[in-house]
N, C-alpha and C positions, 0 to 999 in steps of 0.2 A: 504494500500500500504506500502510495506517495503522500508524504506529509506536506501540508500547506502551512507556512509560518507567517506571522504578522511582521511586516516591516515597520520600523519606527525611525524617527529622527533623533538628534542628540538630546532632546528633552523628553524622549520616550513617547512622543505623539505618533499615533498611527499614520503611516503614509501609504500603505498598500499591503499586498500579500504576494507570496511567491512560493513555488514548489521548493522544498528544502534542497533538493538535488540541483537546483538551478542557482543557488546563492553564489554571489561573487564577492570579491574584496571590497566592493563599494556598498555592500548591503549591511544593514544593522537590524538584528532581530532579537526577540525576547527569549530569555532562559531563566530558570530558577536554580538556586543553590541552597541546600539545607545543611545546617551545621547542628548536629544533635550532640548534646552533652549529657553525661550522667551526673549523679549527685557527688561524685568524686572530682568533678570538673575535668573529666577526660572527654576527649572528642572521639566520636565514632567516625572512622575513616573507611572508605570502600575501595577495594581494588577493582579496577575496570576489567571487564571481560577481555580475553585475548581476541575475541571476535570484533571488538570495536575498531572503527576506522582510525580514530585519533587516540593516541596515548594508550594503546592496549597494554594491560598488565601493570599499569601504574596506579598508585594510590591517590585518591582524591577526596573530596568532601563526602559527607554522609550520603547525600543524594543530590543529583543534578538532572536537569531535563529541559527540553525545548518546549515552549508553548505551542500548542496547535492554534491555528488561526481562529480568533474569536474567544479563546479561553482567557481567563484571568490568571494572574500570577498565583494567587492563593489556591484556586481550583487545581492548577497544574501541580503545585507543591504537594497538596494532599494526595492527588492521584499518583504522583511519582513515589511518595513515601510508601504507600500501600504496595505498588507494583514492585519497586526495587528491593525493599527490605521488610515488607510484610507487617508494617505497623502504621498506626495513625495516632497523632498526638497534637495537642494545640501548638500552633506555631506563632512566633512573634516576628513581624516584619522588621528587618534589621536595616538594610541600606540597599539602594539601587546604585550599581556601579556600571559604568560603560568601559568596556575593554576590548582590545583586539583579540581575535581568535585565529585559528588556522585559515579561515576564510572570512573576511569581513569583520564586523564588530558585533558585540553582543551587549544588549541591555540586560544586565544580570541582577535580578531581585534576589537578595539574600534573606533567608529566614533562619531562625534558631528555635530550638525546642529542647525539652528535657525528657529523657527516657532512661529509667534506671533498671535495665534488664541485662541478664547475661547474654553473651554472644549467641548461644544456642537457642535463644528465644526468638531470634529474628528469622524470617523466611526470605532468603535472598533469591532474586530472579537471575538465574544462571546466564541468560543471554546478555544481561547488563552488568552483573557483578560476579567476580570470582571469589571474593571473600570480604569480610569486614573485621575490624579490630578496634578496641578502645586504645587510645594513646593519650599520654599527658601532653599538655601544651608545651611544656619544657622539652620533652623528647622530640615532639614534632618540629619545633623551631630549631633545635640542634640538627636534626636530620635534614631539614631544608637547607642548612648551611653546608653540612658535610656530605650529604648524599642526595642532592637535588634530583638526580636522575630517577630516583624511586617514585617521584611525585609528578602529577600533572602540573604544568606551568602555573595554572591559576591558584595553586595552593598558597602561593606567596601572599594572597590577599588576606590571609588570617591575621597578618601583622596590622593591617589597616582596620579590619573588622573587630578585632579583639586586642586593642592596644595595651590594655591593662595586663593581659597575659603575656605580652611580648617583652616585658622587662626582665 
């Protein structure tokens, strides 16, 4: 099935739509990223499936996904949470970031939530995710410096989204 995504401008105003497969370096479209923490202030990270076109086998945020044309950020966030890791929890809108990607630019709405479950309680979607793990922010920030190749490029935004944890 071919996905249709919503195109937006620099202020996240809708400018049109396009088939995802037809996106170019001049396009800007909407995505969501979810950062799930537990009560120990550990972040849930997800290892991208080896079948993914970009960054296969690399660790990234808890959940990420592209909005279908006409969907809202919040609707997409809850849908992706259930699909990718088998949970649903209240989410707090964190920040909209505009950043480059492998093709074009993304309007990335970031959400955060708290889930205090052991890893084996999650039901991961194998086509999207090869594994999940809890990691302390300290360990994550150290690995982003010493082993950045393990992570998707966008993981650097944790420093901007969670500055109190970056000290």
